[in-house]
PyMOL Python script that loads the backbone (N, CA, C, O; Angstrom):
from pymol import cmd

cmd.read_pdbstr("""\
ATOM      1  N   MET A   1     -49.756 -53.701   5.900  1.00  0.00           N
ATOM      2  CA  MET A   1     -49.044 -52.916   6.905  1.00  0.00           C
ATOM      3  C   MET A   1     -49.445 -51.451   6.757  1.00  0.00           C
ATOM      4  O   MET A   1     -49.697 -50.968   5.653  1.00  0.00           O
ATOM      5  N   ILE A   2     -49.497 -50.764   7.880  1.00  0.00           N
ATOM      6  CA  ILE A   2     -49.791 -49.331   7.863  1.00  0.00           C
ATOM      7  C   ILE A   2     -48.611 -48.581   8.478  1.00  0.00           C
ATOM      8  O   ILE A   2     -47.971 -49.055   9.417  1.00  0.00           O
ATOM      9  N   ARG A   3     -48.346 -47.414   7.933  1.00  0.00           N
ATOM     10  CA  ARG A   3     -47.283 -46.556   8.460  1.00  0.00           C
ATOM     11  C   ARG A   3     -47.934 -45.423   9.232  1.00  0.00           C
ATOM     12  O   ARG A   3     -48.881 -44.794   8.759  1.00  0.00           O
ATOM     13  N   ILE A   4     -47.416 -45.170  10.422  1.00  0.00           N
ATOM     14  CA  ILE A   4     -47.954 -44.128  11.286  1.00  0.00           C
ATOM     15  C   ILE A   4     -46.816 -43.200  11.676  1.00  0.00           C
ATOM     16  O   ILE A   4     -45.821 -43.630  12.260  1.00  0.00           O
ATOM     17  N   LYS A   5     -46.970 -41.939  11.352  1.00  0.00           N
ATOM     18  CA  LYS A   5     -45.979 -40.934  11.742  1.00  0.00           C
ATOM     19  C   LYS A   5     -46.439 -40.324  13.058  1.00  0.00           C
ATOM     20  O   LYS A   5     -47.547 -39.796  13.152  1.00  0.00           O
ATOM     21  N   THR A   6     -45.590 -40.398  14.066  1.00  0.00           N
ATOM     22  CA  THR A   6     -45.918 -39.830  15.370  1.00  0.00           C
ATOM     23  C   THR A   6     -45.066 -38.590  15.602  1.00  0.00           C
ATOM     24  O   THR A   6     -43.896 -38.543  15.223  1.00  0.00           O
ATOM     25  N   VAL A   7     -45.664 -37.603  16.222  1.00  0.00           N
ATOM     26  CA  VAL A   7     -44.972 -36.372  16.588  1.00  0.00           C
ATOM     27  C   VAL A   7     -45.129 -36.202  18.093  1.00  0.00           C
ATOM     28  O   VAL A   7     -46.246 -36.095  18.599  1.00  0.00           O
ATOM     29  N   PHE A   8     -44.023 -36.180  18.795  1.00  0.00           N
ATOM     30  CA  PHE A   8     -44.024 -36.039  20.245  1.00  0.00           C
ATOM     31  C   PHE A   8     -43.670 -34.594  20.579  1.00  0.00           C
ATOM     32  O   PHE A   8     -42.569 -34.134  20.276  1.00  0.00           O
ATOM     33  N   LEU A   9     -44.586 -33.896  21.189  1.00  0.00           N
ATOM     34  CA  LEU A   9     -44.392 -32.484  21.506  1.00  0.00           C
ATOM     35  C   LEU A   9     -43.927 -32.307  22.949  1.00  0.00           C
ATOM     36  O   LEU A   9     -44.250 -33.111  23.824  1.00  0.00           O
ATOM     37  N   ALA A  10     -43.177 -31.260  23.175  1.00  0.00           N
ATOM     38  CA  ALA A  10     -42.758 -30.817  24.506  1.00  0.00           C
ATOM     39  C   ALA A  10     -42.193 -31.970  25.339  1.00  0.00           C
ATOM     40  O   ALA A  10     -41.264 -32.652  24.906  1.00  0.00           O
ATOM     41  N   ARG A  11     -42.743 -32.184  26.511  1.00  0.00           N
ATOM     42  CA  ARG A  11     -42.234 -33.176  27.465  1.00  0.00           C
ATOM     43  C   ARG A  11     -42.243 -34.597  26.891  1.00  0.00           C
ATOM     44  O   ARG A  11     -41.341 -35.385  27.175  1.00  0.00           O
ATOM     45  N   ALA A  12     -43.254 -34.921  26.091  1.00  0.00           N
ATOM     46  CA  ALA A  12     -43.314 -36.265  25.498  1.00  0.00           C
ATOM     47  C   ALA A  12     -42.079 -36.517  24.636  1.00  0.00           C
ATOM     48  O   ALA A  12     -41.517 -37.612  24.667  1.00  0.00           O
ATOM     49  N   GLY A  13     -41.655 -35.523  23.876  1.00  0.00           N
ATOM     50  CA  GLY A  13     -40.452 -35.665  23.064  1.00  0.00           C
ATOM     51  C   GLY A  13     -39.209 -35.856  23.915  1.00  0.00           C
ATOM     52  O   GLY A  13     -38.305 -36.609  23.553  1.00  0.00           O
ATOM     53  N   ASP A  14     -39.173 -35.166  25.051  1.00  0.00           N
ATOM     54  CA  ASP A  14     -38.045 -35.333  25.970  1.00  0.00           C
ATOM     55  C   ASP A  14     -38.010 -36.751  26.545  1.00  0.00           C
ATOM     56  O   ASP A  14     -36.946 -37.362  26.646  1.00  0.00           O
ATOM     57  N   ILE A  15     -39.173 -37.262  26.915  1.00  0.00           N
ATOM     58  CA  ILE A  15     -39.252 -38.604  27.496  1.00  0.00           C
ATOM     59  C   ILE A  15     -38.855 -39.663  26.471  1.00  0.00           C
ATOM     60  O   ILE A  15     -38.108 -40.591  26.782  1.00  0.00           O
ATOM     61  N   VAL A  16     -39.355 -39.516  25.259  1.00  0.00           N
ATOM     62  CA  VAL A  16     -39.107 -40.500  24.205  1.00  0.00           C
ATOM     63  C   VAL A  16     -37.697 -40.362  23.635  1.00  0.00           C
ATOM     64  O   VAL A  16     -37.108 -41.346  23.188  1.00  0.00           O
ATOM     65  N   GLY A  17     -37.160 -39.153  23.651  1.00  0.00           N
ATOM     66  CA  GLY A  17     -35.811 -38.936  23.135  1.00  0.00           C
ATOM     67  C   GLY A  17     -35.766 -38.484  21.691  1.00  0.00           C
ATOM     68  O   GLY A  17     -34.685 -38.330  21.121  1.00  0.00           O
ATOM     69  N   LYS A  18     -36.923 -38.270  21.095  1.00  0.00           N
ATOM     70  CA  LYS A  18     -37.011 -37.735  19.737  1.00  0.00           C
ATOM     71  C   LYS A  18     -38.389 -37.122  19.579  1.00  0.00           C
ATOM     72  O   LYS A  18     -39.300 -37.399  20.359  1.00  0.00           O
ATOM     73  N   HIS A  19     -38.529 -36.299  18.575  1.00  0.00           N
ATOM     74  CA  HIS A  19     -39.806 -35.609  18.398  1.00  0.00           C
ATOM     75  C   HIS A  19     -40.638 -36.151  17.244  1.00  0.00           C
ATOM     76  O   HIS A  19     -41.839 -35.891  17.173  1.00  0.00           O
ATOM     77  N   VAL A  20     -40.022 -36.893  16.348  1.00  0.00           N
ATOM     78  CA  VAL A  20     -40.757 -37.490  15.225  1.00  0.00           C
ATOM     79  C   VAL A  20     -40.248 -38.916  15.031  1.00  0.00           C
ATOM     80  O   VAL A  20     -39.042 -39.164  15.047  1.00  0.00           O
ATOM     81  N   HIS A  21     -41.171 -39.836  14.850  1.00  0.00           N
ATOM     82  CA  HIS A  21     -40.797 -41.224  14.576  1.00  0.00           C
ATOM     83  C   HIS A  21     -41.904 -41.865  13.755  1.00  0.00           C
ATOM     84  O   HIS A  21     -43.082 -41.561  13.945  1.00  0.00           O
ATOM     85  N   GLU A  22     -41.530 -42.743  12.853  1.00  0.00           N
ATOM     86  CA  GLU A  22     -42.511 -43.446  12.030  1.00  0.00           C
ATOM     87  C   GLU A  22     -42.527 -44.926  12.406  1.00  0.00           C
ATOM     88  O   GLU A  22     -41.481 -45.568  12.508  1.00  0.00           O
ATOM     89  N   PHE A  23     -43.733 -45.451  12.608  1.00  0.00           N
ATOM     90  CA  PHE A  23     -43.925 -46.854  12.951  1.00  0.00           C
ATOM     91  C   PHE A  23     -44.628 -47.561  11.805  1.00  0.00           C
ATOM     92  O   PHE A  23     -45.407 -46.951  11.073  1.00  0.00           O
ATOM     93  N   THR A  24     -44.352 -48.838  11.654  1.00  0.00           N
ATOM     94  CA  THR A  24     -45.074 -49.692  10.717  1.00  0.00           C
ATOM     95  C   THR A  24     -45.746 -50.784  11.534  1.00  0.00           C
ATOM     96  O   THR A  24     -45.084 -51.558  12.226  1.00  0.00           O
ATOM     97  N   LEU A  25     -47.068 -50.838  11.445  1.00  0.00           N
ATOM     98  CA  LEU A  25     -47.852 -51.812  12.199  1.00  0.00           C
ATOM     99  C   LEU A  25     -48.719 -52.625  11.248  1.00  0.00           C
ATOM    100  O   LEU A  25     -49.017 -52.175  10.142  1.00  0.00           O
ATOM    101  N   PRO A  26     -49.124 -53.816  11.668  1.00  0.00           N
ATOM    102  CA  PRO A  26     -50.000 -54.633  10.823  1.00  0.00           C
ATOM    103  C   PRO A  26     -51.382 -53.997  10.668  1.00  0.00           C
ATOM    104  O   PRO A  26     -51.838 -53.267  11.548  1.00  0.00           O
ATOM    105  N   GLU A  27     -52.040 -54.278   9.552  1.00  0.00           N
ATOM    106  CA  GLU A  27     -53.425 -53.838   9.355  1.00  0.00           C
ATOM    107  C   GLU A  27     -54.260 -54.314  10.540  1.00  0.00           C
ATOM    108  O   GLU A  27     -54.048 -55.409  11.060  1.00  0.00           O
ATOM    109  N   GLY A  28     -55.196 -53.494  10.954  1.00  0.00           N
ATOM    110  CA  GLY A  28     -56.075 -53.860  12.061  1.00  0.00           C
ATOM    111  C   GLY A  28     -55.510 -53.529  13.429  1.00  0.00           C
ATOM    112  O   GLY A  28     -56.149 -53.809  14.443  1.00  0.00           O
ATOM    113  N   SER A  29     -54.316 -52.934  13.478  1.00  0.00           N
ATOM    114  CA  SER A  29     -53.729 -52.560  14.762  1.00  0.00           C
ATOM    115  C   SER A  29     -54.572 -51.483  15.428  1.00  0.00           C
ATOM    116  O   SER A  29     -55.259 -50.707  14.765  1.00  0.00           O
ATOM    117  N   THR A  30     -54.502 -51.455  16.747  1.00  0.00           N
ATOM    118  CA  THR A  30     -55.266 -50.484  17.525  1.00  0.00           C
ATOM    119  C   THR A  30     -54.333 -49.418  18.094  1.00  0.00           C
ATOM    120  O   THR A  30     -53.111 -49.519  17.988  1.00  0.00           O
ATOM    121  N   LEU A  31     -54.933 -48.403  18.696  1.00  0.00           N
ATOM    122  CA  LEU A  31     -54.155 -47.362  19.359  1.00  0.00           C
ATOM    123  C   LEU A  31     -53.295 -47.970  20.465  1.00  0.00           C
ATOM    124  O   LEU A  31     -52.145 -47.572  20.654  1.00  0.00           O
ATOM    125  N   LYS A  32     -53.849 -48.921  21.184  1.00  0.00           N
ATOM    126  CA  LYS A  32     -53.076 -49.574  22.243  1.00  0.00           C
ATOM    127  C   LYS A  32     -51.853 -50.288  21.660  1.00  0.00           C
ATOM    128  O   LYS A  32     -50.792 -50.304  22.283  1.00  0.00           O
ATOM    129  N   ASP A  33     -51.995 -50.873  20.474  1.00  0.00           N
ATOM    130  CA  ASP A  33     -50.850 -51.507  19.807  1.00  0.00           C
ATOM    131  C   ASP A  33     -49.763 -50.480  19.509  1.00  0.00           C
ATOM    132  O   ASP A  33     -48.577 -50.757  19.682  1.00  0.00           O
ATOM    133  N   LEU A  34     -50.169 -49.294  19.061  1.00  0.00           N
ATOM    134  CA  LEU A  34     -49.200 -48.230  18.782  1.00  0.00           C
ATOM    135  C   LEU A  34     -48.496 -47.799  20.061  1.00  0.00           C
ATOM    136  O   LEU A  34     -47.274 -47.648  20.076  1.00  0.00           O
ATOM    137  N   ILE A  35     -49.252 -47.602  21.125  1.00  0.00           N
ATOM    138  CA  ILE A  35     -48.654 -47.185  22.396  1.00  0.00           C
ATOM    139  C   ILE A  35     -47.684 -48.254  22.896  1.00  0.00           C
ATOM    140  O   ILE A  35     -46.604 -47.932  23.392  1.00  0.00           O
ATOM    141  N   ARG A  36     -48.062 -49.505  22.769  1.00  0.00           N
ATOM    142  CA  ARG A  36     -47.175 -50.605  23.170  1.00  0.00           C
ATOM    143  C   ARG A  36     -45.889 -50.582  22.335  1.00  0.00           C
ATOM    144  O   ARG A  36     -44.798 -50.784  22.866  1.00  0.00           O
ATOM    145  N   GLU A  37     -46.021 -50.338  21.047  1.00  0.00           N
ATOM    146  CA  GLU A  37     -44.852 -50.283  20.155  1.00  0.00           C
ATOM    147  C   GLU A  37     -43.928 -49.122  20.542  1.00  0.00           C
ATOM    148  O   GLU A  37     -42.706 -49.255  20.492  1.00  0.00           O
ATOM    149  N   ILE A  38     -44.507 -48.002  20.920  1.00  0.00           N
ATOM    150  CA  ILE A  38     -43.702 -46.874  21.403  1.00  0.00           C
ATOM    151  C   ILE A  38     -42.912 -47.309  22.628  1.00  0.00           C
ATOM    152  O   ILE A  38     -41.729 -46.995  22.757  1.00  0.00           O
ATOM    153  N   GLY A  39     -43.574 -48.033  23.527  1.00  0.00           N
ATOM    154  CA  GLY A  39     -42.899 -48.519  24.729  1.00  0.00           C
ATOM    155  C   GLY A  39     -41.756 -49.465  24.427  1.00  0.00           C
ATOM    156  O   GLY A  39     -40.711 -49.404  25.074  1.00  0.00           O
ATOM    157  N   VAL A  40     -41.940 -50.331  23.460  1.00  0.00           N
ATOM    158  CA  VAL A  40     -40.911 -51.319  23.105  1.00  0.00           C
ATOM    159  C   VAL A  40     -39.748 -50.666  22.362  1.00  0.00           C
ATOM    160  O   VAL A  40     -38.586 -50.946  22.657  1.00  0.00           O
ATOM    161  N   LYS A  41     -40.057 -49.803  21.407  1.00  0.00           N
ATOM    162  CA  LYS A  41     -39.009 -49.260  20.532  1.00  0.00           C
ATOM    163  C   LYS A  41     -38.378 -47.965  21.031  1.00  0.00           C
ATOM    164  O   LYS A  41     -37.215 -47.689  20.736  1.00  0.00           O
ATOM    165  N   LEU A  42     -39.138 -47.165  21.788  1.00  0.00           N
ATOM    166  CA  LEU A  42     -38.614 -45.848  22.152  1.00  0.00           C
ATOM    167  C   LEU A  42     -38.509 -45.612  23.652  1.00  0.00           C
ATOM    168  O   LEU A  42     -37.453 -45.203  24.137  1.00  0.00           O
ATOM    169  N   SER A  43     -39.581 -45.862  24.396  1.00  0.00           N
ATOM    170  CA  SER A  43     -39.554 -45.482  25.806  1.00  0.00           C
ATOM    171  C   SER A  43     -40.598 -46.239  26.626  1.00  0.00           C
ATOM    172  O   SER A  43     -41.801 -46.020  26.489  1.00  0.00           O
ATOM    173  N   LYS A  44     -40.110 -47.125  27.472  1.00  0.00           N
ATOM    174  CA  LYS A  44     -41.014 -47.828  28.384  1.00  0.00           C
ATOM    175  C   LYS A  44     -41.683 -46.827  29.328  1.00  0.00           C
ATOM    176  O   LYS A  44     -42.838 -47.008  29.712  1.00  0.00           O
ATOM    177  N   ARG A  45     -40.969 -45.790  29.692  1.00  0.00           N
ATOM    178  CA  ARG A  45     -41.513 -44.759  30.585  1.00  0.00           C
ATOM    179  C   ARG A  45     -42.725 -44.071  29.963  1.00  0.00           C
ATOM    180  O   ARG A  45     -43.709 -43.814  30.657  1.00  0.00           O
ATOM    181  N   PHE A  46     -42.670 -43.770  28.672  1.00  0.00           N
ATOM    182  CA  PHE A  46     -43.805 -43.160  27.977  1.00  0.00           C
ATOM    183  C   PHE A  46     -44.997 -44.110  28.014  1.00  0.00           C
ATOM    184  O   PHE A  46     -46.107 -43.703  28.358  1.00  0.00           O
ATOM    185  N   TYR A  47     -44.774 -45.364  27.664  1.00  0.00           N
ATOM    186  CA  TYR A  47     -45.837 -46.374  27.657  1.00  0.00           C
ATOM    187  C   TYR A  47     -46.510 -46.463  29.027  1.00  0.00           C
ATOM    188  O   TYR A  47     -47.736 -46.411  29.128  1.00  0.00           O
ATOM    189  N   GLU A  48     -45.707 -46.596  30.067  1.00  0.00           N
ATOM    190  CA  GLU A  48     -46.267 -46.723  31.414  1.00  0.00           C
ATOM    191  C   GLU A  48     -47.019 -45.465  31.829  1.00  0.00           C
ATOM    192  O   GLU A  48     -48.050 -45.557  32.495  1.00  0.00           O
ATOM    193  N   GLY A  49     -46.524 -44.297  31.449  1.00  0.00           N
ATOM    194  CA  GLY A  49     -47.203 -43.046  31.775  1.00  0.00           C
ATOM    195  C   GLY A  49     -48.572 -42.941  31.130  1.00  0.00           C
ATOM    196  O   GLY A  49     -49.522 -42.482  31.765  1.00  0.00           O
ATOM    197  N   VAL A  50     -48.687 -43.360  29.881  1.00  0.00           N
ATOM    198  CA  VAL A  50     -49.977 -43.321  29.180  1.00  0.00           C
ATOM    199  C   VAL A  50     -50.928 -44.348  29.781  1.00  0.00           C
ATOM    200  O   VAL A  50     -52.078 -44.026  30.079  1.00  0.00           O
ATOM    201  N   ILE A  51     -50.466 -45.567  29.960  1.00  0.00           N
ATOM    202  CA  ILE A  51     -51.312 -46.640  30.486  1.00  0.00           C
ATOM    203  C   ILE A  51     -51.796 -46.318  31.902  1.00  0.00           C
ATOM    204  O   ILE A  51     -52.934 -46.633  32.251  1.00  0.00           O
ATOM    205  N   ASN A  52     -50.949 -45.697  32.713  1.00  0.00           N
ATOM    206  CA  ASN A  52     -51.315 -45.371  34.095  1.00  0.00           C
ATOM    207  C   ASN A  52     -52.035 -44.038  34.232  1.00  0.00           C
ATOM    208  O   ASN A  52     -52.422 -43.658  35.337  1.00  0.00           O
ATOM    209  N   GLY A  53     -52.220 -43.318  33.122  1.00  0.00           N
ATOM    210  CA  GLY A  53     -52.955 -42.060  33.161  1.00  0.00           C
ATOM    211  C   GLY A  53     -52.144 -40.852  33.593  1.00  0.00           C
ATOM    212  O   GLY A  53     -52.715 -39.789  33.836  1.00  0.00           O
ATOM    213  N   ARG A  54     -50.835 -40.987  33.696  1.00  0.00           N
ATOM    214  CA  ARG A  54     -49.995 -39.849  34.084  1.00  0.00           C
ATOM    215  C   ARG A  54     -49.651 -38.969  32.895  1.00  0.00           C
ATOM    216  O   ARG A  54     -49.348 -37.788  33.065  1.00  0.00           O
ATOM    217  N   LEU A  55     -49.695 -39.530  31.690  1.00  0.00           N
ATOM    218  CA  LEU A  55     -49.447 -38.769  30.464  1.00  0.00           C
ATOM    219  C   LEU A  55     -50.697 -38.822  29.600  1.00  0.00           C
ATOM    220  O   LEU A  55     -51.347 -39.860  29.485  1.00  0.00           O
ATOM    221  N   ILE A  56     -51.016 -37.704  29.005  1.00  0.00           N
ATOM    222  CA  ILE A  56     -52.126 -37.671  28.062  1.00  0.00           C
ATOM    223  C   ILE A  56     -51.584 -37.228  26.708  1.00  0.00           C
ATOM    224  O   ILE A  56     -50.526 -36.605  26.625  1.00  0.00           O
ATOM    225  N   PHE A  57     -52.310 -37.550  25.666  1.00  0.00           N
ATOM    226  CA  PHE A  57     -51.858 -37.191  24.335  1.00  0.00           C
ATOM    227  C   PHE A  57     -53.054 -36.960  23.438  1.00  0.00           C
ATOM    228  O   PHE A  57     -54.175 -37.354  23.759  1.00  0.00           O
ATOM    229  N   SER A  58     -52.805 -36.321  22.316  1.00  0.00           N
ATOM    230  CA  SER A  58     -53.859 -36.047  21.335  1.00  0.00           C
ATOM    231  C   SER A  58     -53.572 -36.801  20.056  1.00  0.00           C
ATOM    232  O   SER A  58     -52.420 -37.057  19.706  1.00  0.00           O
ATOM    233  N   ILE A  59     -54.631 -37.147  19.377  1.00  0.00           N
ATOM    234  CA  ILE A  59     -54.528 -37.787  18.072  1.00  0.00           C
ATOM    235  C   ILE A  59     -55.233 -36.889  17.083  1.00  0.00           C
ATOM    236  O   ILE A  59     -56.392 -36.522  17.279  1.00  0.00           O
ATOM    237  N   PHE A  60     -54.531 -36.533  16.014  1.00  0.00           N
ATOM    238  CA  PHE A  60     -55.163 -35.704  14.982  1.00  0.00           C
ATOM    239  C   PHE A  60     -54.615 -36.041  13.635  1.00  0.00           C
ATOM    240  O   PHE A  60     -55.024 -35.448  12.637  1.00  0.00           O
TER     241      PHE A  60
END
""", "prot")
cmd.dss("prot")
cmd.show_as("cartoon", "prot")
cmd.util.cbc("prot")
cmd.orient("prot")
């Protein structure tokens, strides 16, 4: 399992309802798996916005 700490800045934090959240995903998970997990656990609206290209985000 891998732990991923996500930080949602500005509007993304407003949409998700929090600015920091930690996820645990299986080894071999992809970015799409993380985005899907955000949609399931925090905000379907965030997930749909990213998938449809209305929201963009950075990974660092």
